[in-house]
C-alpha positions, 0 to 999 in steps of 0.5 A: 513508517508513515502510519506512525508519522502522519496517521496517529492511528491506534491500530494498523493491519497488514494483510499479504496474499499470493494467488500465484500470479500477483502479490496482494497487499492490504494495509488499513489503519484507524487514524485521522485519514485525509483527502486523497486528492489533496495528497499530490506530491506526497510519499504516496505519489512516489509509492504509486509510481514505483509500484506501477513501474513494475506492473503493479497497482495501488488504490488509496481509500481515505477520508478525514476522521475515518482512517486509511486503506491502501490496496496494492497488487504486484506481479509475482516473478518466480525464480528457480533457486539452484544450489551451489 
């Protein structure tokens, strides 16, 4: 997990919620932080691309010494399960 590899955080919080139309994800840590504009070409760019490809969005909040927060939304596609 990137938070272990890069953030050197002592705590990470993951929150998931579903409002029926979208899945909301919030991930925050108390790690070293970074300058988001300097993260081009990183795994976060690929993550953003994949989320946007399915109609979602990702916001990255971070600054050096202040930890990082990722807030994302993905569309919920309901499927009816049938028994065999």
